[in-house]
C-alpha positions in Angstrom: 0.0 0.0 0.0 1.3 3.4 -1.0 1.5 6.0 1.8 2.4 9.1 -0.3 -0.1 11.6 -1.7 0.8 13.7 -4.7 -0.1 17.4 -4.3 0.1 19.9 -7.1 0.6 23.5 -5.9 -0.5 26.1 -8.5 0.2 29.3 -6.6 2.7 30.2 -3.8 -0.2 31.7 -1.8 -2.4 28.6 -2.0 -0.5 25.9 -0.1 -1.8 22.7 1.4 -2.4 24.3 4.9 -4.3 22.0 7.2 -4.0 19.1 4.8 -0.5 18.5 5.9 -1.5 17.8 9.5 -4.4 15.6 8.5 -2.2 13.6 6.2 0.3 13.1 9.0 -2.4 12.0 11.4 -3.6 9.4 8.9 0.0 8.1 8.2 0.4 9.6 4.7 3.4 11.6 3.4 2.8 14.6 1.0 4.8 14.9 -2.2 4.3 18.5 -3.2 5.0 19.6 -6.8 5.4 23.4 -6.9 4.2 23.8 -10.5 4.2 27.6 -10.2 8.0 27.4 -9.6 8.7 25.3 -12.6 8.7 21.9 -11.0 7.4 19.4 -13.7 4.0 17.8 -13.5 4.4 14.0 -13.3 2.8 12.1 -16.3 1.0 9.8 -13.9 0.3 8.9 -10.3 2.2 5.6 -10.1 3.4 5.0 -6.6 1.0 7.5 -4.9 -2.2 6.8 -3.0 -4.1 9.9 -4.0 -3.9 13.1 -6.1 -4.7 16.6 -4.8 -4.8 19.8 -7.0 -4.7 23.0 -5.0 -6.0 26.5 -5.8 -4.7 29.5 -7.7 -5.9 32.8 -9.1 -5.8 31.8 -12.7 -8.5 30.3 -14.9 -8.1 26.5 -15.7 -7.2 27.2 -19.3 -4.8 30.1 -18.8 -2.0 28.1 -20.5 0.0 31.0 -21.8 0.6 32.5 -18.4 0.6 29.2 -16.5 2.0 26.6 -18.9 1.9 23.8 -16.4 -1.9 23.8 -16.5 -2.0 21.7 -19.7 0.0 18.8 -18.3 -1.9 19.1 -15.1 -5.2 18.7 -16.9 -3.8 15.7 -18.8 -2.8 14.1 -15.4 -6.2 14.9 -14.0 -8.0 13.3 -17.0 -5.9 10.2 -17.1 -6.2 9.7 -13.3 -9.9 10.2 -13.3 -10.6 8.1 -16.4 -8.5 5.2 -15.3 -9.8 5.4 -11.7 -6.3 4.8 -10.4 -6.5 6.8 -7.2 -9.0 9.2 -5.6 -8.6 12.8 -6.6 -9.5 16.1 -4.8 -9.5 19.4 -6.5 -9.7 22.6 -4.4 -10.9 25.9 -5.9 -8.9 26.1 -9.1 -8.5 22.3 -8.8 -12.3 22.0 -8.9 -12.5 24.3 -11.9 -9.8 22.2 -13.6 -12.0 19.1 -13.0 -15.1 20.8 -14.5 -13.2 22.3 -17.4 -11.3 19.1 -18.3 -14.5 17.0 -18.6 -16.6 19.5 -20.6 -18.0 22.0 -18.1 -17.7 25.7 -18.1 -15.7 28.1 -15.9 -16.1 31.9 -16.1 -13.8 34.5 -14.7 -15.1 37.2 -12.3 -18.6 35.8 -12.7 -21.4 36.7 -10.3 -20.6 37.8 -6.8 -17.4 36.9 -5.1 -17.2 34.8 -1.9 -14.6 35.4 0.8 -14.5 34.0 4.3 -16.8 31.6 6.1 -19.8 30.8 4.0 -22.8 28.5 4.5 -23.1 25.6 2.0 -26.2 23.5 1.3 -25.9 19.7 0.6 -27.7 18.6 -2.5 -29.5 15.2 -3.0 -26.4 13.7 -4.5 -24.6 14.1 -1.2 -26.9 11.6 0.6 -24.9 8.6 -0.5 -21.6 10.3 -1.4 -18.6 8.5 0.2 -17.3 11.8 1.6 -20.5 13.5 2.6 -23.0 10.9 3.7 -24.4 11.7 7.1 -23.4 15.3 7.2 -25.9 18.0 8.2 -28.1 19.6 5.6 -25.8 22.7 5.7 -22.2 23.1 6.7 -19.7 26.0 6.6 -16.5 26.4 4.7 -14.0 29.1 3.9 -14.3 30.7 0.5 -11.9 32.8 -1.6 -12.9 33.2 -5.2 -14.3 35.5 -8.0 -14.2 32.9 -10.8 -16.7 30.0 -10.7 -18.0 26.9 -12.4 -21.0 28.0 -14.4 -21.9 24.6 -16.0 -21.1 21.1 -14.8 -19.9 18.3 -17.0 -22.7 16.0 -18.1 -21.4 13.1 -16.0 -20.8 15.2 -12.8 -22.8 14.7 -9.7 -23.6 18.0 -8.0 -23.0 17.8 -4.2 -23.2 21.3 -2.7 -24.3 24.8 -3.5 -24.3 28.3 -1.8 -26.3 31.4 -2.2 -23.8 33.0 -4.6 -22.4 29.9 -6.3 -24.6 27.0 -7.3 -21.7 24.6 -8.0 -19.7 24.3 -4.8 -18.8 20.6 -5.0 -19.0 18.0 -7.6 -17.9 14.4 -8.2 -16.9 12.5 -11.3 -16.1 8.9 -10.6 -13.7 9.1 -7.6 -12.6 12.6 -8.4 -14.1 15.4 -6.2 -13.9 19.1 -6.8 -14.7 21.8 -4.1 -14.9 25.5 -4.9 -14.2 26.3 -1.2 -11.0 25.9 0.9 -11.1 23.1 3.5 -7.4 23.6 4.1 -7.6 27.3 5.1 -7.2 28.1 8.8 -8.3 31.1 10.8 -4.6 32.1 11.0 -4.4 32.3 7.2 -7.6 34.3 7.0 -6.1 36.8 9.4 -3.2 37.3 7.0 -5.5 38.2 4.1 -5.0 41.7 2.6 -7.7 44.0 4.2 -7.7 46.4 1.2 -8.4 43.5 -1.1 -11.2 42.3 1.1 -12.8 45.8 1.0 -12.4 45.9 -2.8 -14.4 42.7 -2.9 -17.1 44.2 -0.7 -16.2 42.5 2.6 -15.4 44.0 6.0 -12.0 42.6 7.1 -13.0 42.6 10.8 -16.1 40.6 10.2 -14.3 38.1 7.9 -11.6 37.5 10.5 -14.0 37.4 13.4 -16.1 34.7 11.7 -13.0 32.6 10.9 -12.1 32.7 14.6 -15.7 32.0 15.7 -16.1 28.9 13.5 -12.5 27.6 13.6 -13.3 24.5 15.7 -16.4 23.6 13.6 -14.5 24.0 10.4 -11.7 21.7 11.7 -14.2 19.1 12.8 -16.2 19.1 9.5 -13.3 19.1 7.0 -10.9 16.9 8.9 -13.7 14.3 8.9 -14.4 14.7 5.2 -10.7 14.6 4.3 -10.3 11.5 6.5 -13.0 9.8 4.4 -11.1 10.8 1.2 -7.9 9.3 2.6 -9.8 6.2 3.5 -10.3 5.6 -0.2 -6.6 6.0 -0.9 -4.0 3.3 -1.0 
């Protein structure tokens, strides 16, 4: 059984965060590829137990500015189609999943989401391996302006929010989440207050809510991520 998890990092500001501790608790070792720094995308996931694609501020087809996205999409497609290992795409990672399999992602579409946000579970979540048994609504940290506007035909919709109808999807054993389960209250406190204001958010409210719900967020997403790792190996 493999005990390493391949993680693709698309932006220096969107690291694995809480995932590292959860991986360690479950006995897995992260292998982080810093694609944004020029580290090559592997052609496959041989030798790894799971694949995780992290976030970033670019669109999933911005190949000219971010040339590693094309091989990342190829890795994602091959891994999903061959069902070699479970996959988790976070924010940009979810958008890559949707785009790769025929969905649509639009930049600066609708209203942005930033900070703790309430999410509604959809009917497809009832028997989902990661979500079954969760409450009808949960909270997660958001940080996006771009969003998935159309799901691929084979995707199962799992979550939505008031501002963003496609918060979580599944294709086979590949999951995509628009939100950030890995983001801690400490990281939220380091967000640029001027940028928060430019998006229409009060920095004090955003940080206060991250502190208020920190324990709940840890409980929810460590559980969900633990189920994901339970499929790995």
